[in-house]
VOGU-3710 file (C-alpha; in Angstrom, 3 decimals, decimal comma):
1> msehdpkdlg> 13,432/12,556/-19,493  13,749/13,645/-22,649  10,718/13,002/-24,932  13,507/11,250/-27,785  15,161/8,944/-25,543  14,446/5,869/-26,925  14,458/3,614/-23,639  11,454/4,038/-21,132  11,717/4,949/-17,551  10,734/1,204/-16,584
11> elhsewlegv> 13,801/-0,127/-18,845  16,034/1,942/-17,297  14,797/0,778/-13,954  15,447/-2,632/-14,788  19,265/-1,862/-16,200  19,814/-0,441/-13,102  18,685/-3,157/-11,236  20,718/-5,612/-13,190  23,685/-3,434/-13,847  24,294/-1,010/-10,725
21> lgpleaarpp> 22,364/-2,517/-7,781  22,594/-6,511/-8,751  26,254/-6,300/-8,464  26,711/-4,404/-5,660  24,311/-6,430/-3,781  26,334/-9,840/-5,223  30,022/-8,438/-3,845  28,375/-6,745/-0,876  24,965/-8,780/0,032  22,498/-6,246/1,993
31> rqkvfplsdg> 21,508/-6,420/5,835  19,384/-9,301/5,350  17,652/-10,862/2,292  14,427/-9,807/2,538  13,451/-5,894/3,927  9,615/-7,045/4,594  6,646/-4,620/5,385  4,190/-5,727/8,212  2,427/-8,648/5,984  5,764/-10,138/5,292
41> eavpplqipn> 5,879/-8,817/1,642  9,616/-7,638/0,165  10,300/-3,801/0,051  11,501/-3,528/-3,479  14,422/-1,427/-3,506  13,670/1,589/-5,344  10,242/3,036/-6,314  10,007/4,833/-10,000  7,008/7,144/-11,428  4,526/5,128/-12,455
51> hsfdyakklg> 2,926/6,392/-15,908  -0,206/4,985/-15,916  -0,612/6,828/-12,286  -3,984/8,652/-12,555  -3,468/11,849/-10,347  -7,026/13,075/-10,570  -8,429/9,714/-9,783  -5,796/8,409/-7,241  -5,051/11,435/-5,758  -7,763/14,731/-6,557
61> fpgsypytrg> -6,921/17,383/-4,016  -7,348/17,742/-0,111  -10,841/18,043/1,072  -11,999/16,434/-2,531  -12,450/13,301/-3,460  -11,324/10,698/-3,338  -9,786/12,548/0,115  -6,612/10,291/-0,379  -4,463/13,854/0,528  -7,104/14,624/3,279
71> vqpnmyrgrh> -10,664/15,236/4,667  -9,559/19,113/4,779  -8,315/21,445/2,056  -6,009/22,876/4,133  -5,560/20,255/6,691  -3,600/21,348/9,677  -2,960/24,889/7,948  -6,356/25,797/9,694  -5,956/24,656/13,042  -3,842/21,364/14,519
81> wtmrqyagfg> -5,234/17,531/15,532  -6,867/17,562/18,367  -4,781/16,520/21,010  -5,817/14,022/23,425  -3,922/12,047/25,898  -6,009/8,782/26,912  -6,295/9,154/30,474  -8,480/7,546/33,310  -7,774/5,773/36,604  -9,174/4,804/40,418
91> saeesnkryr> -11,586/7,558/41,547  -13,378/9,691/39,495  -12,150/12,194/41,854  -8,521/11,500/40,440  -9,568/11,313/36,836  -10,871/14,379/37,417  -7,603/15,665/38,703  -5,514/13,884/35,537  -8,098/16,192/33,087  -7,499/19,504/34,809
101> ylleagqtgl> -3,553/18,759/34,791  -3,892/17,875/30,895  -5,867/20,410/30,064  -3,884/23,234/31,864  -0,957/21,569/30,055  -2,524/22,367/26,432  -4,339/19,134/25,891  -7,294/20,684/23,613  -9,681/17,045/23,977  -9,964/15,027/27,033
111> svafdlptqm> -9,667/10,942/26,282  -11,253/8,932/29,013  -10,136/5,419/30,035  -12,831/3,674/31,887  -11,899/0,554/34,147  -12,934/-3,171/33,125  -15,698/-3,405/35,192  -17,569/-0,463/33,841  -16,958/-1,710/30,494  -18,423/-4,776/30,848
121> gydsdhpmal> -21,330/-4,022/32,478  -21,001/-4,398/36,261  -20,965/-1,519/39,097  -18,166/-1,387/41,212  -19,923/-2,949/44,573  -20,608/-6,126/42,082  -18,542/-9,582/43,176  -17,399/-9,771/39,290  -15,678/-5,717/40,189  -13,395/-7,377/42,756
131> gevgkvgvav> -9,899/-6,589/42,008  -10,596/-4,754/39,105  -11,821/-1,231/40,765  -10,135/1,817/38,920  -7,200/-0,477/37,487  -7,386/-0,112/33,911  -9,435/2,856/33,598  -11,801/5,302/35,804  -14,687/3,446/37,649  -18,022/4,975/36,968
141> ssledmrtlf> -21,203/3,651/37,896  -23,647/6,153/38,940  -24,621/9,532/37,525  -23,145/10,899/40,607  -19,698/9,414/39,415  -20,020/11,183/36,343  -20,969/14,630/37,622  -17,538/14,239/39,794  -15,571/13,403/36,729  -16,476/16,133/34,896
151> ggipldkvst> -16,675/18,563/37,575  -15,189/22,015/36,454  -14,898/20,796/33,267  -16,397/23,065/30,586  -18,504/20,971/28,665  -19,713/23,063/25,782  -15,791/24,154/25,081  -14,270/20,782/25,450  -14,347/17,655/22,798  -14,543/14,770/24,698
161> smtinstaav> -13,867/10,640/23,559  -15,446/7,996/25,824  -13,410/4,655/24,946  -16,771/2,704/26,177  -18,182/-0,076/24,015  -20,855/-2,594/24,899  -22,346/0,088/27,640  -21,590/2,878/25,635  -25,324/3,937/25,706  -25,583/4,515/29,317
171> llamyitvae> -22,528/6,154/29,464  -23,803/8,403/26,921  -26,840/9,336/28,537  -24,894/9,573/31,956  -22,654/12,110/30,237  -25,663/13,840/28,662  -27,303/14,370/31,939  -24,640/16,085/33,152  -23,467/18,437/30,867  -28,032/19,181/30,410
181> engvprkalr> -27,183/19,900/34,581  -25,156/22,738/33,774  -26,521/24,351/30,947  -25,269/22,942/28,029  -27,316/21,388/25,490  -26,957/17,873/23,558  -27,087/19,510/20,756  -24,016/21,715/21,221  -21,812/18,788/22,438  -18,887/17,461/20,934
191> gtiqndvlke> -16,957/14,273/21,151  -16,918/10,838/20,475  -18,099/7,525/21,773  -16,109/4,293/20,643  -19,212/1,921/20,945  -17,586/-0,372/18,465  -18,626/-3,994/19,530  -17,712/-5,732/16,425  -14,176/-5,112/17,344  -14,811/-6,586/20,969
201> yiargtyiyp> -15,952/-10,149/19,862  -12,909/-10,111/17,079  -10,060/-8,624/19,463  -10,732/-7,036/23,188  -13,238/-9,335/24,592  -15,715/-6,624/26,434  -18,884/-7,616/24,431  -22,481/-8,298/27,017  -24,671/-8,918/24,568  -25,032/-11,361/21,698
211> pgpslrivtd> -23,682/-9,533/17,990  -27,490/-8,804/17,070  -28,782/-6,961/19,724  -25,226/-5,231/20,135  -25,940/-3,956/16,476  -29,399/-2,861/17,371  -28,098/-0,222/20,272  -25,429/0,744/17,795  -28,031/2,262/15,109  -30,441/3,745/18,628
221> ifdfcaremp> -27,178/5,393/19,064  -27,149/6,525/15,263  -30,654/7,458/14,939  -30,919/9,412/18,558  -27,818/11,041/17,791  -28,391/11,843/13,986  -31,395/13,595/15,349  -30,673/15,807/18,810  -26,610/15,387/19,057  -25,104/16,759/15,383
231> kwntisisgy> -22,088/17,105/16,327  -21,545/14,046/17,554  -19,346/11,219/16,605  -21,546/8,196/17,313  -18,814/5,573/16,519  -15,465/5,406/16,587  -15,077/2,161/14,489  -11,817/0,960/15,759  -8,767/-0,752/14,102  -6,700/-0,287/16,684
241> hireagadav> -7,459/-2,785/18,733  -7,186/-5,224/16,359  -3,361/-4,270/15,407  -2,702/-4,425/18,801  -3,968/-7,942/19,099  -1,503/-8,819/16,253  -2,746/-7,639/13,205  -0,748/-6,621/10,247  -1,084/-3,168/8,277  -3,588/-4,877/5,752
251> qelaftladg> -5,299/-6,693/8,284  -6,000/-3,763/10,368  -6,978/-1,597/7,430  -9,591/-4,295/6,051  -11,030/-6,200/9,429  -11,741/-2,311/10,154  -13,091/-0,934/7,097  -15,376/-4,152/7,156  -16,667/-3,698/10,537  -17,380/0,107/9,235
261> mtyvkaamdv> -19,480/-1,827/6,231  -21,090/-3,821/8,291  -22,739/-1,052/10,739  -23,617/1,007/7,474  -25,968/-2,205/6,598  -26,979/-2,522/9,930  -28,098/1,208/10,109  -29,829/1,084/6,360  -31,563/-2,223/6,869  -33,903/-0,547/9,835
271> gldvdefagq> -34,664/2,710/7,886  -31,688/5,281/8,040  -30,650/6,874/5,478  -27,192/6,908/4,947  -26,125/10,292/4,461  -28,435/11,085/7,786  -26,223/9,451/9,919  -22,466/8,318/7,806  -20,999/11,977/8,794  -21,076/11,218/12,182
281> lafffavhnn> -19,208/7,778/12,047  -15,046/7,904/12,653  -12,262/5,427/13,004  -9,431/4,751/15,503  -6,503/3,285/13,752  -3,044/2,534/15,788  -0,030/3,795/14,314  3,391/1,399/14,856  6,863/1,556/13,581  7,368/1,001/10,011
291> fleeiakfra> 7,343/4,858/9,537  6,270/4,843/5,816  4,097/2,267/5,485  1,834/3,596/8,369  1,620/6,899/6,779  0,296/5,066/3,341  -1,923/2,932/5,295  -3,660/6,222/6,727  -4,138/7,446/2,786  -5,329/4,309/1,426
301> arrlwarimk> -8,040/4,100/4,549  -9,085/7,233/3,389  -9,521/6,669/-0,652  -10,721/3,293/-0,295  -13,528/4,367/2,354  -14,946/7,208/0,085  -15,207/4,780/-2,655  -17,082/2,290/-0,636  -19,396/4,286/0,733  -19,889/5,897/-2,771
311> erfgakdads> -20,068/2,964/-4,843  -21,313/0,534/-2,178  -23,906/2,111/-0,460  -24,843/4,885/-2,816  -23,561/8,240/-0,565  -23,906/11,355/-1,505  -23,112/14,133/0,467  -19,381/14,558/0,865  -19,618/14,618/4,804  -20,294/10,739/4,253
321> lklrfhtqtg> -17,462/9,802/2,390  -14,966/11,108/4,498  -13,013/9,287/6,743  -12,343/10,769/9,876  -9,978/9,193/12,031  -8,301/9,244/15,771  -4,549/7,842/15,855  -2,901/6,167/19,041  0,897/5,217/18,820  1,247/1,511/19,265
331> gstltaqqpe> 0,796/0,252/23,293  2,171/-3,025/21,710  5,641/-1,483/20,559  6,509/-0,331/23,844  9,070/-2,265/25,759  9,567/-2,137/29,776  13,247/-3,126/28,597  14,927/0,786/28,193  11,551/2,625/28,370  13,581/5,790/27,196
341> nnvvrvalqa> 13,801/4,074/23,813  9,876/4,567/24,005  9,413/8,079/23,830  11,558/7,757/20,137  8,796/5,517/18,653  6,563/7,251/19,940  7,682/10,402/18,268  8,327/8,481/15,133  4,956/7,369/14,991  2,959/10,316/16,456
351> laavlggtqs> 4,886/12,253/13,387  3,581/9,326/10,444  0,243/10,171/12,187  0,210/13,736/11,311  2,171/13,347/7,767  -0,960/10,299/7,242  -3,405/13,492/8,195  -5,132/12,077/11,162  -7,570/14,275/13,004  -6,830/13,687/16,630
361> lhtnsmdeam> -3,816/12,115/18,221  -2,810/10,435/21,683  0,356/9,898/21,830  1,293/6,879/24,611  3,707/7,476/27,715  7,356/5,816/27,973  6,301/3,749/31,624  2,771/2,161/29,989  4,976/-1,086/29,502  5,037/-1,150/33,423
371> slpteasvql> 2,019/0,774/34,867  -0,508/3,668/33,974  1,370/6,761/33,204  2,915/9,162/35,369  2,128/12,632/35,433  5,549/13,889/34,195  5,466/11,000/31,204  2,116/11,901/30,349  3,514/15,538/30,231  6,485/14,407/27,877
381> alrtqqviaf> 4,435/12,597/25,835  1,811/15,502/25,632  4,925/17,536/24,527  5,849/15,113/21,759  2,716/15,826/19,928  3,414/19,726/20,610  6,962/19,962/18,996  5,572/18,237/15,989  2,934/20,656/15,950  4,465/23,985/16,681
391> esgvadfvdp> 8,419/23,117/15,667  8,859/20,616/12,888  7,030/22,559/9,886  5,405/19,614/9,122  1,990/20,663/9,904  2,432/23,971/7,735  2,109/21,892/4,492  -0,819/19,920/3,210  -0,104/15,866/2,159  4,049/17,128/2,057
401> lggsyaieam> 4,522/13,542/1,380  2,032/12,944/-1,691  3,977/12,451/-4,997  6,443/10,551/-3,172  7,331/7,348/-5,330  7,302/4,912/-2,691  4,376/6,781/-0,767  2,593/6,603/-3,498  3,309/2,861/-4,600  2,635/1,303/-0,866
411> tddlerkaea> -0,671/3,264/-0,602  -1,969/1,608/-4,116  -0,162/-1,903/-2,794  -2,432/-1,402/0,918  -5,677/-0,275/-1,025  -5,487/-3,347/-3,042  -4,686/-5,430/-0,678  -7,493/-4,424/2,127  -9,973/-4,378/-0,875  -9,157/-7,990/-1,715
421> midrimemgg> -9,434/-8,983/1,822  -12,425/-7,066/2,597  -14,023/-9,174/-0,634  -12,985/-12,239/0,731  -14,776/-11,406/3,589  -18,047/-10,583/2,406  -17,862/-13,782/0,086  -17,612/-15,956/3,192  -20,792/-13,803/4,605  -19,482/-11,186/6,432
431> vlrciesgwv> -18,199/-9,811/9,045  -20,517/-11,780/11,702  -20,155/-15,147/10,064  -15,982/-14,644/10,112  -16,615/-13,760/13,419  -18,526/-16,477/14,662  -16,428/-19,272/12,575  -13,291/-17,351/14,348  -11,660/-16,499/10,940  -10,721/-13,497/11,679
441> kraiadssyr> -9,139/-14,486/15,156  -6,921/-17,008/13,176  -6,154/-14,647/10,756  -4,692/-12,332/13,366  -3,188/-15,093/15,320  -1,155/-16,131/12,139  0,017/-12,521/11,866  0,833/-12,313/15,070  2,751/-15,524/15,064  4,427/-14,797/11,982
451> yqkgveagea> 5,966/-11,638/13,757  6,840/-13,588/17,153  8,680/-15,804/14,833  10,416/-12,761/13,585  11,524/-11,197/16,962  12,696/-14,810/18,273  14,870/-15,184/15,145  16,371/-11,828/15,083  15,063/-10,626/12,087  12,677/-8,214/13,302
461> vivgvnkfka> 14,693/-6,621/15,598  13,432/-4,505/19,016  15,984/-2,287/19,933  17,133/-2,940/23,960  14,801/-6,148/23,444  16,572/-8,824/21,221  19,485/-6,439/20,030  21,448/-3,659/21,636  20,476/-4,890/25,525  21,783/-3,106/28,355
471> keaqkrellr> 21,688/-3,787/32,093  18,537/-2,337/33,911  19,664/-1,194/37,146  17,995/2,389/37,627  14,813/2,201/39,837  11,787/3,926/38,265  8,485/5,991/40,314  5,684/3,830/38,817  1,955/5,269/39,313  0,181/2,328/41,473
481> vnsslsgart> -3,816/2,451/41,594  -4,891/2,957/45,801  -6,115/-1,160/46,013  -8,522/-0,025/48,992  -10,748/1,760/46,619  -13,129/-0,950/45,857  -13,984/-1,088/49,531  -14,560/2,696/49,585  -16,492/2,080/46,213  -19,011/-0,571/47,709
491> eslgalkkar> -19,843/1,461/50,582  -20,432/4,906/48,540  -22,763/3,186/46,402  -24,715/1,470/49,129  -25,311/4,742/50,410  -26,642/5,794/47,044  -28,965/3,232/46,426  -30,327/3,514/50,078  -31,201/7,390/49,555  -32,677/7,187/45,976
501> dqaavaagle> -35,979/7,161/44,792  -37,028/3,161/44,852  -40,063/3,251/42,960  -38,772/5,453/39,809  -35,568/3,568/39,905  -38,125/0,384/39,166  -40,034/1,891/36,690  -37,093/3,224/34,840  -35,443/-0,044/34,872  -38,382/-1,889/33,722
511> avkvaaagte> -39,247/0,453/30,994  -35,819/-0,091/29,900  -36,743/-4,216/29,511  -39,818/-3,087/27,599  -37,933/-1,254/25,260  -35,591/-3,708/24,356  -38,536/-6,790/24,224  -39,950/-4,382/21,273  -38,583/-2,145/18,571  -38,236/1,391/20,217
521> nlmpfilaav> -34,892/3,221/20,063  -33,395/2,767/23,398  -31,759/5,680/24,026  -34,366/7,978/25,050  -35,511/5,047/27,964  -32,120/5,042/29,332  -31,647/8,334/29,695  -34,697/8,392/31,398  -33,579/5,621/33,636  -30,198/7,497/34,140
531> kagatmgeis> -31,891/10,451/35,540  -34,632/8,567/37,929  -31,589/7,419/39,453  -30,498/3,921/38,109  -26,896/2,857/37,640  -24,643/1,503/34,992  -24,897/-1,545/36,290  -28,498/-1,895/36,392  -29,562/-0,940/32,710  -26,949/-3,009/31,772
541> galegvfgry> -28,631/-5,851/33,883  -32,131/-5,167/32,818  -30,699/-5,330/28,999  -29,174/-8,333/29,641  -32,293/-10,072/30,915  -33,936/-9,490/27,699  -30,789/-9,770/25,223  -28,627/-12,123/27,306  -25,119/-12,519/27,695  -22,953/-13,411/24,444
551> rerpei> -20,552/-16,601/25,105  -18,407/-17,443/22,761  -18,026/-20,692/21,549  -14,614/-22,395/22,016  -12,736/-23,809/18,390  -13,180/-27,242/18,572
//
């Protein structure tokens, strides 16, 4: 626009809205009255340049504060994101075969799914495990299971992510032990444990201990890994499960970063220096179907976290300011109706994650709305990432959508809304108080209800479900977990427990209890108990004996 033009851009924009777009839409109404974002707010029909936009403050350059454009200067021009396919089912033997298959297919990192008993601190032979052994992940009760799970896999060359929370310390101890048995020192191990118990109270429910002891275990892991496992990500602060529970994009951002702030404060409160552990924090987000909003969400998350760490916690090290994250395509967006449509959904979501600058990515398989994925569908999901990486060209640019009027406006908007929600959480007493009062769950439930009403009214279209339906006649091959696994696991665990040194196990468990009742870091004691032959369930039980088991209070 000429500097001599008497009308500024805002005036021209208003004239266009009133004189061009308005009359057109009055004569030919748009598809719907409101085009909403995930939080229900209307999408403006057109974005224009913002002359007050401060490039250096809002964007900067990739690899530099405030990291809006990415945490690495060259992003995927250096190397692609880590391609992980979340996998684990049945026995350790079966899951090991799937891991080998995925690595041979070109996967570049492992992502381990554990079954519900393992997540809840129960061995496979516990009565509470009946009917759930190996169903939604791999069953791991003993060090022998962990040896089998990673047999023949070079742990010094592969990055491993373990989706485990309440029992994270025990599973990490088992992983360290197996690596060291194979000549890989703990300082060389690369990977992540999810270790995010706060979101369990919010969205999933696989907690064991009350919040206070749970936070202590988390910070003990921070401290241990800062000293002994410098390449390991000590936590994956998870917005994924919050989003899957029904949160919108703003809530996912706000609740996840607020959880992160809670962990940082807890670690600093026990005397850890923020720059000693903050560089080992990682995040985990969902990516859903609103393509541009999801890209903007990831950019807003980086900028907001960098500012929080710098201004609220006084972090000085550049690595402490960088929000590094794994992304998984949205499981709740998958449909059992016309499951082939899920291939398209996952491709769009994966592309949004890449354009948003993810460090690691899992692409869901088309059949996951019906069962655990088959090998064929897992391979197709992995190939989706590989096509984006090697054929699309988007990985050749750093932040290719940076500067888009729509993207920058949405990034600003999401940052503003998320920060306001974080401030509200802190004004109400912080994350723990909001969890205890039920406020977070109510907020997510309200969002989920609003979306479901839109689906039922036909305002939110789900192709193949509430629009463009088709008859489902085709029979599909589904993966089924062996129903006899529980009995076999009970027998093998019984034999293992009889053959071990009972005195050493008892001494190891007693040492865990004493440490839990005191203030020492729990990790060395858990490691010693694992090496003595104690099972995951026994160690969890020892901790529960001191900490108790958390029971959620029903809302009145």
